[in-house]
C-alpha positions as CSV (number, residue, x, y, z in Angstrom):
1,X,56.8,-91.0,49.3
2,X,58.3,-89.0,46.4
3,X,56.5,-89.4,43.1
4,X,58.5,-89.5,39.9
5,X,57.2,-87.1,37.3
6,X,56.6,-88.9,34.0
7,X,54.3,-86.2,32.6
8,X,57.3,-84.4,31.4
9,X,60.6,-85.6,29.9
10,X,62.9,-83.2,28.2
11,X,66.0,-84.1,26.3
12,X,68.7,-82.2,28.3
13,X,72.4,-82.8,28.3
14,X,71.9,-85.9,26.1
15,X,69.4,-87.7,28.3
16,X,65.7,-87.5,29.4
17,X,65.1,-85.6,32.6
18,X,62.8,-87.0,35.2
19,X,62.3,-85.5,38.6
20,X,60.4,-86.1,41.8
21,X,57.5,-83.8,42.0
22,X,57.3,-83.6,45.8
23,X,61.0,-83.1,46.1
24,X,60.9,-80.3,43.5
25,X,58.0,-78.6,45.3
26,X,59.8,-78.9,48.6
27,X,62.9,-77.1,47.1
28,X,60.7,-74.4,45.5
29,X,58.9,-74.1,48.9
30,X,62.1,-72.9,50.6
31,X,62.6,-70.2,47.9
32,X,59.0,-68.9,48.2
33,X,59.2,-68.9,52.0
34,X,62.5,-67.1,52.2
35,X,62.0,-64.6,49.4
36,X,58.3,-64.3,49.0
37,X,56.2,-64.8,45.9
38,X,57.1,-61.7,44.0
39,X,60.9,-61.7,44.8
40,X,61.3,-65.4,43.9
41,X,62.6,-65.4,40.4
42,X,62.5,-68.3,38.0
43,X,66.3,-68.4,38.2
44,X,66.1,-68.8,42.0
45,X,63.5,-71.5,41.7
46,X,65.3,-73.3,38.9
47,X,68.5,-73.3,40.9
48,X,66.8,-74.7,44.0
49,X,64.8,-77.3,42.1
50,X,67.8,-78.3,39.9
51,X,65.7,-77.5,36.8
52,X,66.1,-75.0,34.0
53,X,63.5,-72.3,33.7
54,X,62.2,-74.0,30.5
55,X,61.8,-77.2,32.4
56,X,59.8,-75.5,35.1
57,X,57.5,-73.9,32.5
58,X,56.9,-77.2,30.8
59,X,56.2,-79.1,34.0
60,X,54.3,-76.4,35.9
61,X,53.1,-73.9,33.3
62,X,54.2,-70.7,35.1
63,X,55.3,-69.4,38.5
64,X,51.8,-68.8,39.7
65,X,50.8,-72.4,39.0
66,X,54.0,-73.6,40.7
67,X,53.2,-71.5,43.7
68,X,49.7,-72.9,44.1
69,X,51.1,-76.4,44.1
70,X,53.8,-75.4,46.6
71,X,51.2,-73.7,48.8
72,X,48.9,-76.7,49.0
73,X,51.9,-79.0,49.8
74,X,53.0,-76.6,52.5
75,X,49.5,-76.7,54.0
76,X,49.5,-80.5,53.8
77,X,52.9,-80.9,55.5
78,X,52.2,-78.3,58.3
79,X,48.7,-79.6,59.0
80,X,49.9,-83.2,59.2
81,X,52.6,-82.3,61.7
82,X,50.2,-80.1,63.8
83,X,47.6,-82.8,64.0
84,X,50.2,-85.4,64.9
85,X,51.3,-83.2,67.8
86,X,47.7,-82.5,68.9
87,X,46.5,-86.1,68.8
88,X,47.9,-87.2,72.3
89,X,46.5,-84.1,74.1
90,X,43.5,-85.1,76.2
91,X,41.8,-81.7,76.6
92,X,40.9,-78.7,74.6
93,X,43.2,-76.6,76.7
94,X,46.0,-79.1,76.2
95,X,45.5,-78.9,72.4
96,X,45.6,-75.1,72.4
97,X,48.7,-75.2,74.5
98,X,50.4,-77.6,72.1
99,X,49.3,-75.6,69.1
100,X,50.9,-72.5,70.6
101,X,54.0,-74.5,71.4
102,X,54.0,-75.7,67.8
103,X,54.1,-72.1,66.6
104,X,56.8,-71.2,69.1
105,X,58.9,-74.2,67.9
106,X,58.3,-73.0,64.3
107,X,59.6,-69.6,65.1
108,X,63.1,-70.9,66.0
109,X,66.4,-71.0,64.1
110,X,66.3,-72.1,60.4
111,X,62.6,-72.9,60.4
112,X,61.8,-69.5,61.9
113,X,64.1,-67.7,59.4
114,X,62.3,-69.4,56.4
115,X,59.0,-67.9,57.6
116,X,55.4,-69.0,57.2
117,X,54.2,-69.2,53.7
118,X,50.6,-68.5,54.7
119,X,51.5,-65.3,56.7
120,X,54.0,-63.9,54.1
121,X,51.6,-64.6,51.2
122,X,48.6,-63.1,53.0
123,X,50.6,-59.8,53.2
124,X,52.3,-59.9,49.8
125,X,49.3,-61.0,47.7
126,X,46.4,-59.2,49.3
127,X,46.1,-56.5,46.7
128,X,48.2,-58.0,43.9
129,X,46.4,-61.2,43.0
130,X,42.8,-61.5,44.2
131,X,42.3,-65.2,43.4
132,X,45.4,-66.2,45.3
133,X,44.5,-63.8,48.1
134,X,41.1,-65.4,48.3
135,X,42.6,-68.9,48.6
136,X,44.9,-67.7,51.4
137,X,42.0,-66.0,53.2
138,X,40.1,-69.3,53.0
139,X,43.0,-70.9,54.8
140,X,43.2,-68.2,57.5
141,X,39.4,-68.6,58.1
142,X,39.7,-72.3,58.3
143,X,42.5,-71.9,60.9
144,X,40.2,-69.7,62.9
145,X,37.3,-72.2,62.7
146,X,39.7,-75.0,63.9
147,X,40.7,-72.8,66.9
148,X,37.1,-72.2,67.7
149,X,36.5,-76.0,67.7
150,X,39.4,-76.6,70.1
151,X,38.2,-73.8,72.4
152,X,34.6,-75.2,72.4
153,X,36.1,-78.7,73.1
154,X,37.9,-77.2,76.1
155,X,34.6,-75.6,77.3
156,X,32.9,-78.9,77.0
157,X,35.5,-80.8,78.9
158,X,35.9,-78.1,81.6
159,X,39.5,-77.2,80.8
160,X,38.5,-73.7,79.4
161,X,36.2,-71.1,80.9
162,X,32.8,-71.7,79.5
163,X,32.0,-68.0,79.5
164,X,34.8,-67.3,77.1
165,X,33.8,-65.9,73.7
166,X,35.3,-68.6,71.5
167,X,35.2,-66.6,68.3
168,X,37.0,-63.6,69.8
169,X,39.5,-65.8,71.6
170,X,40.2,-67.8,68.5
171,X,40.9,-64.5,66.6
172,X,43.3,-63.4,69.3
173,X,45.1,-66.8,69.4
174,X,45.5,-66.7,65.7
175,X,47.0,-63.3,65.8
176,X,49.5,-64.5,68.5
177,X,50.4,-67.6,66.4
178,X,50.9,-65.6,63.2
179,X,52.8,-62.9,65.1
180,X,55.2,-65.5,66.4
181,X,56.0,-66.5,62.8
182,X,56.6,-62.9,61.8
183,X,58.9,-62.4,64.9
184,X,60.7,-65.7,64.1
185,X,61.5,-64.4,60.6
186,X,63.6,-61.6,62.2
187,X,65.1,-63.3,65.3
188,X,64.6,-66.1,67.7
189,X,61.6,-65.7,70.0
190,X,63.0,-65.3,73.6
191,X,61.3,-66.1,76.9
192,X,59.2,-68.9,75.4
193,X,57.8,-70.1,78.7
194,X,56.6,-66.6,79.6
195,X,55.2,-66.0,76.1
196,X,53.2,-69.3,76.2
197,X,52.0,-68.6,79.8
198,X,50.8,-65.1,78.8
199,X,49.1,-66.4,75.6
200,X,47.2,-69.0,77.7
201,X,45.8,-66.4,80.0
202,X,43.3,-65.8,77.1
203,X,41.7,-69.1,78.1
204,X,40.9,-68.0,81.6
C-alpha cells in the first residue's frame, strides 16, 4: 500500500505537493539500479520521481539518505518475493534450486538490465563510503547465512550430501547468484537449464 507523505508539503505551481513515499522510492530505485549511486544525479532522480531537486532535499535530506531508504525498500521487496517462492518447496535442495531459479529469472530482460542494487552498490561503494559499504556487507553476510541454513536443512532432510561443507558451498552459491546478476546486466543469460544443473552439482 502506498503511503501519502504528509511530512512535507511545498507550494509548487500554485498548490501543495503531496506524494506517495513508496512510489517515489520505487522510481528512484530504477535510477540507482540502472546508473549506480555515483552516476545518479539529482536531476535524474527528480525526473524519475516527478519531484524537483529542492523537493527531494526537503523530503529526504540528501542523495545518500534517499539511497539508504531506497536500498532498504529494495531489500524488502526482493526478500518478500524470494520467500514467497521458497515457501512451497518441501526440501532444502528444492529451496536452493528455486533460489537459483529466482536469480536466473532476475537476470532476464528488463529486470536483468536494471541490475541488482546490492551487487552494484557493493562494488561502487566499497572504498568510497565506509558506512554504506558496511551496511551492504551486512546484507551480503546475511545472504550467506541464509544459504547456510538452507543447505543445513537439506542435509537434515537428506536432499543434500551431509558431508558437504555448508559454509564453503554457501559462498560458492552466493558467487554464482551474484554473477548471474552481473551477467544479466550485460545480456540475457543463455542455456538456463544447463546453468542451473551445473550450479546444483555443488550440492552433490
